[in-house]
N, C-alpha and C positions, 0 to 999 in steps of 0.2 A: 508543390509541398500540401499535405493536407489541414484542411481546420484543425485546429491546436484546443483543446481544451486544459483546464485549471482548476486543481481540486486542492482542499484542506480539508483536514478533519483528522482523525486518529486512527490508530490500530493497536488492536491488541491481540497480544499473541500469548497461545498456553503452548505450554511444553510439559516434561516431568517434573521441573521445578521453577524457582523463580530465577536461579543462575542460567538453566536453559533456557526459558523462556526470552531473555534479554541478549544473549548469545544469538539466538536466531535472530533476534533483530539487527544486532550490531553485523553478524554477517551479511543478511541480505542488505542493508543498506551500504554496507561496501562496495558491492556491485552495483545495486540499481539508481541509487544517487549519480551515476557516469552515464546512464543510458540515454538517449538522445532524446527519449520521452519518457523522461525519469520519475522514479519515487523516491521520496528524502524523507527517511526519519531523524527527527530532533531529540537530541537527550540532554538539551539543555536547562535553565532554570525553570520554562513552565513544562517539563516533561510532567505527564499525568502517569508517575510512577507507582504501581500498588504491590507491595513486598504481599503478597496475596496466594502464598501457596505456590502454585506455579503458573503465574498470572504476571505478564508486564505491557504496558500501555503508554504508550508516546504521540508526540502530534505528529502531522504528515500532512508533504504539499507535493506534488508531482503535477505532470505535465503530459496530456495523451493527445493521441492520436485519433481524432473524432471524439471521443470519450476518452475519461480516465479506467473506465470499466476494462478495456481491452488490457491495459496494464497491468491489471488484477488476472485478468482472463488468461495471458500469456505469460504470467509472471517465472512458470516453472520452464518453458520452452525460452525463455530468452536469460533466464539465468543459465542451462546449459548452454547455449548459442556464447553467452561471454564467457566460460569455463576456461578456455582457451587462448586469451586475451592476455591477459599477465599473469603470474606465478599466483601472486595473494588474490586476485580474482579466482581463479580455480581451485586453490585451495578451500575459499569458501563456500564454495561451490561444492565442494567435499565434503568440507564438514556438514552440511545441512543435509546431504543427502544421510548422514546417519542420524539423524535428529526426527524424531516424531515432533507435529507439532500442529496447531490449527493458528490460522491467522484472522483476525475479524477487523476489515477495514469499515469503517463509518465515517462519511464525507459529503461535502459537496463539490460537486463540477461545474465549474460554470462554462456553457459554450456558448460565446458571442456568435460566432458564425450562424450557428442556426437557431441564435433565439432561446437557447433554454437552460436552464437549473436544473440537474440531477440530484438527488437527494437519496444516496443509498446505504446498503449494509451488506456488504458481500463478505462469504468465508471462505477460506482456500485452506486445505488439509492435505499434509503430507504423512505418509506411514513411513517410519523410519526404516531406513535399511532398504527404501527403494529408487529407484532413477528422481532426480528432480522435476523433470519433467512428466511425470505419474500425478503429478498433485491435482486432486479436482480441487474444482472453484462451483460455487454458486451462490443466486442471489438470495440474499434472505428479504430484504425489501428496495424496491427500486422505484422512486417516482418522476416524472418529470414535469418542471413550471415553467412558464413562462417567463424568460429574460427580461425583469423588469428591476428599477429600484427596491422597489419595496417587497418582492420575494427576496433579493439581494438579501437585506436588513434582515428577512424572515428565515431565511435559511440557514445565516453565517453568524445570526444575533451580535452585529455589529453593521456600524454603518457605512466604518472606514475598512474592512476587513477586505472587499473586492470592490466596492465600490469607489 
């Protein structure tokens, strides 16, 4: 099995309005939280929710294969692959295809196996009425740090979050 990484951060969704942005988060989460290399969004008391015209933000965490960036890079393909798993997942993916949206992932990825910590901001864009696998992905910023307690505290703003 590949070395795993563990990521935490936030995701910001922009769509035509706040409700659509929140719906995108809910639809994606209804599928990706069940992936083997999962991405989960959290809609609890600690949600960073901005009723700001067309944006919704919330906490995320995930487990990646080698690195969490792969979860983001292949998000559209993986959603498409899961379309036929269950009716619920298929309906969620089909609904997503009709929505135009942009996801911004801002996260820290702990990669103990190779002794590194990644701090990244990655944008994913989907054009409405196109296949979900046609989403585009680009790194806005991506920096790798050496795995250490000092860097864990610095990157996560917490002495207990990952350490």
